[in-house]
Structure formats: C-alpha cells, structure tokens
C-alpha positions as a printed Julia matrix, in Angstrom:
230×3 Matrix{Float64}:
   6.81  -17.81   -4.48
   8.86  -16.12   -1.79
  12.53  -15.95   -0.92
  13.75  -16.96    2.53
  14.31  -13.98    4.81
  16.13  -13.61    8.11
  12.98  -12.09    9.62
  11.18  -15.42    9.01
  13.79  -17.23   11.1
  13.45  -14.65   13.89
   9.66  -15.03   13.93
   9.92  -18.83   14.05
  12.39  -18.67   16.95
  10.2   -16.22   18.86
   7.18  -18.48   18.38
   9.12  -21.49   19.65
  10.46  -19.48   22.6
   6.94  -18.37   23.52
   5.7   -21.96   23.72
   8.8   -23.34   25.43
   8.76  -20.54   27.99
   5.23  -21.43   29.11
   5.95  -25.18   29.06
   9.09  -24.6    31.12
   7.01  -23.2    33.98
   4.8   -26.31   34.09
   7.43  -28.99   33.6
   7.5   -31.02   36.8
  10.84  -32.56   35.86
  12.6   -29.3    36.66
  13.62  -29.77   40.3
  16.53  -27.42   40.88
  14.18  -24.53   41.82
  12.74  -24.31   45.27
   9.01  -23.63   45.38
   9.69  -20.12   46.75
  12.05  -19.15   43.93
  10.01  -20.96   41.28
   6.8   -18.97   41.8
   8.02  -15.41   40.88
  10.2   -16.75   38.06
   7.2   -18.65   36.69
   5.09  -15.5    36.44
   7.88  -13.48   34.85
   8.53  -16.15   32.21
   4.82  -16.52   31.46
   4.41  -12.77   31.08
   7.38  -12.56   28.7
   6.01  -15.49   26.68
   2.59  -13.83   26.51
   4.12  -10.57   25.27
   6.02  -12.45   22.55
   2.83  -14.25   21.52
   0.75  -11.06   21.43
   3.4    -9.24   19.38
   2.77  -11.7    16.54
  -0.68  -10.15   16.09
   0.53   -6.55   15.79
   0.87   -6.68   11.94
  -2.59   -8.24   11.71
  -4.01   -5.49   13.9
  -2.35   -2.77   11.84
  -3.63   -4.28    8.6
  -7.14   -4.65    9.96
  -7.13   -1.02   11.12
  -5.91    0.1     7.7
  -8.8    -1.72    5.98
 -11.32   -0.1     8.34
  -9.9     3.39    7.71
  -9.78    2.71    3.94
 -13.46    1.81    3.96
 -14.45    4.82    6.05
 -12.7     7.3     3.75
 -14.15    5.94    0.5
 -14.86    7.38   -2.13
 -11.42    8.75   -1.44
  -9.25    5.93   -2.78
  -5.89    6.99   -1.42
  -4.77   10.03    0.49
  -1.01    9.65    0.45
  -0.59   11.48    3.75
  -2.98    9.29    5.7
  -1.9     6.83    8.38
  -3.29    3.84    6.48
  -2.14    4.46    2.92
   1.3     2.88    3.38
  -0.4    -0.48    3.92
  -1.65   -0.45    0.33
   1.03    1.44   -1.64
   3.89   -0.43   -3.34
   6.73    1.15   -5.29
   8.65   -0.34   -8.21
  11.91    1.49   -9.04
  10.4     4.62   -7.52
  10.45    6.7    -4.34
   7.62    8.57   -2.63
   8.72   11.44   -0.4
   6.82   13.89    1.79
   7.89   17.42    0.79
   6.79   21.03    0.99
   4.48   22.12   -1.85
   6.51   23.08   -4.94
   6.41   26.56   -6.45
   3.13   26.91   -8.32
   1.15   24.5    -6.17
  -2.4    25.94   -6.03
  -2.84   25.8    -2.24
   0.12   27.54   -0.66
  -1.35   27.02    2.82
  -1.03   23.27    2.42
   1.71   21.92    4.67
   3.01   19.11    2.45
   2.51   17.03   -0.68
   4.1    13.83   -1.96
   6.86   13.74   -4.55
   6.89   10.62   -6.71
  10.2    10.0    -8.47
  10.19    7.31  -11.18
  13.69    6.01  -11.82
  15.24    4.95  -15.11
  13.97    1.39  -15.64
  11.52   -0.6   -17.74
   8.29    0.24  -15.91
   8.87    2.29  -12.75
   5.66    2.98  -10.93
   3.4     3.3    -7.92
   0.79    0.62   -7.22
  -2.23    0.91   -4.96
  -3.08   -2.67   -4.04
  -6.6    -3.53   -2.89
  -8.32   -0.14   -3.08
 -11.92   -0.15   -1.9
 -13.28   -2.6    -4.5
 -16.86   -1.51   -5.23
 -16.84    1.4    -7.71
 -20.2     0.53   -9.25
 -22.05    3.57   -7.85
 -19.59    6.17   -9.19
 -18.98    7.75  -12.57
 -15.48    9.24  -12.59
 -11.96    8.37  -11.44
 -10.15   11.52  -10.3
  -6.56   12.45   -9.53
  -4.73   15.75   -9.24
  -1.13   15.66  -10.47
   1.37   18.48  -10.48
   4.53   18.83  -12.56
   7.24   21.43  -12.0
   8.89   20.65  -15.33
   8.78   23.05  -18.27
   7.87   20.34  -20.76
   5.11   17.73  -20.8
   5.7    14.2   -19.61
   3.9    10.96  -20.39
   2.68    8.55  -17.75
   0.51    5.46  -17.86
  -2.48    4.62  -15.7
  -3.66    1.04  -15.3
  -6.69   -0.32  -13.44
  -7.19   -4.08  -12.88
 -10.12   -5.99  -11.47
  -9.98   -9.22   -9.49
 -10.48  -11.34  -12.65
  -7.59   -9.81  -14.61
  -5.6   -12.53  -16.43
  -2.49  -10.32  -16.82
  -2.8    -9.93  -20.57
  -2.61   -6.44  -22.07
  -6.12   -6.6   -23.52
  -7.76   -7.67  -20.26
  -7.46   -4.4   -18.34
  -7.87   -0.66  -18.54
  -4.74    1.25  -19.54
  -4.48    4.85  -20.71
  -1.81    7.44  -21.39
  -1.7    10.57  -19.25
  -0.16   13.69  -20.78
   1.04   15.68  -17.78
   1.54   19.34  -18.62
   3.5    21.84  -16.49
   1.54   22.88  -13.42
  -1.71   21.39  -12.13
  -3.31   18.54  -14.08
  -6.88   17.56  -13.28
  -7.21   13.92  -14.28
 -10.81   12.84  -14.81
 -11.51    9.41  -16.37
 -15.1     8.2   -16.95
 -15.56    4.82  -15.31
 -17.49    3.63  -18.36
 -14.13    3.57  -20.14
 -12.75    1.38  -17.36
 -15.79   -0.89  -17.52
 -15.52   -1.48  -21.27
 -11.74   -1.75  -21.55
 -11.15   -5.55  -21.44
 -11.63   -7.5   -24.67
 -14.52   -9.96  -24.55
 -15.82   -8.98  -21.13
 -16.49   -6.02  -18.85
 -14.42   -4.92  -15.89
 -16.07   -6.04  -12.67
 -16.7    -2.64  -11.09
 -17.47   -4.3    -7.77
 -14.08   -6.03   -7.61
 -11.36   -3.48   -8.45
  -8.02   -4.95   -7.45
  -5.25   -2.43   -8.15
  -4.32    0.95   -9.63
  -0.89    1.56  -11.15
   0.63    4.92  -12.11
   3.77    4.2   -14.12
   6.34    5.4   -16.6
   7.6     3.56  -19.67
  11.39    3.43  -20.03
  12.06    7.02  -18.96
  15.42    8.28  -20.18
  15.89   10.21  -16.95
  14.11   10.25  -13.58
  10.55   11.54  -13.81
   9.09   13.59  -10.96
   5.41   14.25  -10.36
   3.62   15.5    -7.25
   0.59   13.69   -5.78
  -2.02   14.41   -3.16
  -4.9    11.96   -3.52
  -7.0     9.72   -5.78
 -10.78    9.61   -5.45
 -14.09    8.85   -7.19
 -17.01   11.09   -8.09
C-alpha cells in the first residue's frame, strides 16, 4: 500500500553499490591493477562501501532513540519541542510551526510554543502515532491549548487503541470547545475506556491520538505545548 518513490531507487542502488564495491576488491579476475596499486585502492573502496552500508541504519537508530526518549518522558505523551516528537507526529492538511508565545500566553518567559494551523479540508488534523501505550495506571488525559481568536472554535479529539476496527463507534471521540485564551483540557480516562460499543478500550495498548477540525470554513489556528497524563 505504498507508491513508488525515487528515494527507494536511490536506496536500492546504494545497497547494490555497497555489495559490489566489496566484491570488486576480492575479485581475482581483475588483473589490470598491480599489487602495489591494488592494496590502497582496495581499502578505500571497502571503507566507502562500509560507510554506505552503515548509513542504511541511521533511520533505524534515530527511531530507536526516539522510542527510548518517549518512554523516559512518560507520562508526558508529547512535548512538541522535544528532539523525538517529530518521529511520532503526522500532519494532515495542517502545519505545525515553532513561534514566539502569542499575546496572552500565560508564561511570558517561555521562549517558544507551537502554532498548529488546520487548513480548509474535510478533516485537517495532527496525529500522534504510537504514544507510550500503557495508560492503565493514570486517571486523566491533559492538554493545554491556547487560542488568540475572539470567538470560540470547535475541535475534535480522538483516541484509538491497537484493536480499533476504524468504525466510528469503536473509539473515543469528543468535541473540544476552545475559548479565547488558555484552555485546560482534562478528560477522565474512564470515558476513554468505556467509549467503544460492545467492548472497552485497551488502556495498555493506546495506538494514536488525533486533534482535528471538521470542515473548517477558514484556516483554524491553535497553540500547543504538550500532552500528558495525570
């Protein structure tokens, strides 16, 4: 369920080059090098091949580090300014920008916050994929949102577990009324547990959190700092 990408071709070619480079230095059929010239060239080619091979594991290393940092910071679910949060945050018809705190932000000494802009579309939103999954020891989902608008705006919040079957009645969804200024969002996790029809949310296997808009008539802006549990 993926489209072909040019980056896939580049990775395949680099993998082939890594193997062929090493094989080239062992191939006894290559006779146009003298033994003196062959030895330094052999080491250079092997080193370049090794670097190409090792570079393939950089994304895996970054992802592994992000999971470790995610686990260490729990019960903080996502601090949008952290080094690891980008590994888990996806945007759909939305942008997330690091900005100075807007006028009215409660902590004026804070250096920056994050501005989420939801564009005009069906369901623009921000998704946190694979948050720390075990919420069973906590009671409340918390988020602080800030709006610099003069009127209220409506957002949706959705929480899925690993067993979600993608039907509307098999997940937790609620409406958030975001008033001007600071909004302290506090949602009892018992509501999340009992939301699906015919079963309970598996509080040890939370899969994703989605903050979204529903067909906004104009771009919607809200400021974020972090999500956490209490």
